[in-house]
N, C-alpha and C positions, 0 to 999 in steps of 0.2 A: 300490444296488450297491456304492458306494464304502465303505459301512459294513461290508461282509462281512468283510474282514480283521480289523477292530477287534473284531467280534463273535465271531470264530472261537474264541478261547480260552475265552470265557464259555460258548458253546454246547457246547464239548467237556466242560467241567466239569459243566454241567447234564446232559449225556448220561451221563457217568460216574455221577453221583448217581442219576439216574433208572433206570439199569440196575441199580444196587444195590437200589433200591426194588422193581423188577419181580422181581428174583431172590428177595427175601424174601417178597414176595406169593405167589409160586409155592410156596415152602417152607411157608408157613402153610396154603395150600390142601392140600398133601400131608399135613400133620399132621392137618388136619380129616378127610380121607379115612381116615387110619389110625384116628382116634378112632371114626368111624362103623363101621369094620370091627372094632372092638375088638382092634386089633393089640397084640402083646405089648410089654412095657415096653422091651426093648432096641431094638426098631424105632422106637417113638415117641421114645425118649430120644435116639437118634442124630439124628433130624430136629430135635428141640428144641435139641440141642447145636449143630447147624449154624446154626439160626436165631439163637441167642445169639451165636455166633462172628461171623456176618455183620453183625449189628447192632452189636456191639462195635467191630469194625474200622471200619465205616461212620461211627459216631458219633465215634470218635477222630480220623479223618481230617477230618471236618467241623469239629470243635472246634479242631483244631490249625491247619488251613490255610484252610478255606473261610469259616467264620463270621467270623473277625477282619476279613478283607477285605470280606466282604459287609456287615458292620455299618458299616464306614467308607463304603461306597459308597451304601448305602440312605439316602434322605432321612429327616430326623429325625422327620417326622410319620408315617413308615411303619415306624419302628424297633421297634414293638410286636411284629411278627412274629419279630424276632430274640430278644426277651425270652422270647416263648412257646417258641421252639425251645430255648433254654437250659434253661428249667424242665422242658420235656418230656423232654429228654435225661436229666436227673437222675432223673425218675420211671421212665423206661425202664431205666436202669442198676440201680435198686433192684429192679425186677421181674425183670430178667435174673439178678441175684445170687440172688434167691429161687429161681428155676427151677434154676439151676446147683447150688444147695445141696440141692435136693430130689431125689426119685426118681419116675420115671413112674408107679409104683403108689401114690404118696401120694394121699390123698383129693382135694386141691385142685390137683394138678399140671396136669391138663387145663384147669381153670378159669384158672389163672395164664397158661398159654400163650394161651388165648382172649382174656383181658384184654390181654395184651401185643399180640396182633394188633389189637385195637381201638385201643389207644394209638398203635401204629405207623401204622395207617390214617389216624387223625386228623392225626398229625404230618406224614405224607407229603402229605396233602391241602393243608395249610397251606404247606408248602415249595413244592410244585409250582404251586399256584394263586396264592400271594401272594408269597413270597420270590423265587422265580425270575422272576416277572413284574416285580417291583420292580427286580431286577438288570438285566433286559433294558431297562428304561427308563433306568437309570443308566449302563449300558454301561461297567463297570469293565474294565480290562485284567487278565485272569486268567492270563496266560502263566506267571508264576512259580508261582502256585497250582496250575495244571494239572500242571507238572513235579513239584512236591512231592507232589501227590496220586497221580500215577502211580508215583513211587518208593515211597511209603508202601504203596500197594496191592500192589506187587510184593514188598516186604519181608514183608508180612502173609501173602501166599500161600506164601512159603517157610517160614514158621513153622508147626510142627504144631499142629493144633487140639487143644484139651483137652476131650474129650467129657464132658458134664455127668454122664452116668450111669455112666461107666466105673468110677470108684472105688467105686460103690455096688452093683455087680452082685452082689457076694458076699452082700449083705443081701437080695437079691431074693426068695428063697423065703419068708423071714419076713414080707415085706411083701405077698406074694401075696394074703393075706386081705383087704387093702384094695382089691383089684381090684373086688370087688362093690360096695363103697361108692363107688368112683370112677365105676362104671357108673351107679349110682343118681343121683349128683350130676349126671352128664352129661344124664340123661333127665328129671330131676324139676324142673329150672329153679329157680324161686325157693324151692321147698320146702327146698332144701339149707340155707338159713340157720337153719332150726329144728332141723336134725339135727347141728349141729356139736358133738359131744360128745367127739370124739377130739382129744387135745392135739397 
């Protein structure tokens, strides 16, 4: 019972990060439903843009405020989970940049969103089951980090999102012909690797 006040800031930080994880998980689920329904490019693009925005804000907050303190607190023999997190963030950022540069009717767009979902699921699993548990064992004081994260989150909410597909909508009719190819990629599984003729 005496440990409760000391743990409070850490648990609040973990709750914030877990809430972000849950929000993105739901967005990915929504995107998958839209894919299954063969929803139009604008609808899917809006959800993909939201996913990319949420992940970018989340990763930035973690890297700036949470990870540095977490790395100092975690025992040396458990530091591998922090190294994994750093590398995974770089991979996620590259894939997010590819999605944001693409268009929902591009042949591999849905595949990129799906792979992003898999990367995020793996990353979240390691954070929640390994990193957070190591921190609960170490019991660092996260009061300052908590305040910084709350401020950064509020600042990000006030900034307008930049929809990934917005600037590309004008090119949408010309790209509609790729919709059939995208549908085939989604349903044919591994066969898509032999059909990659479109540059």
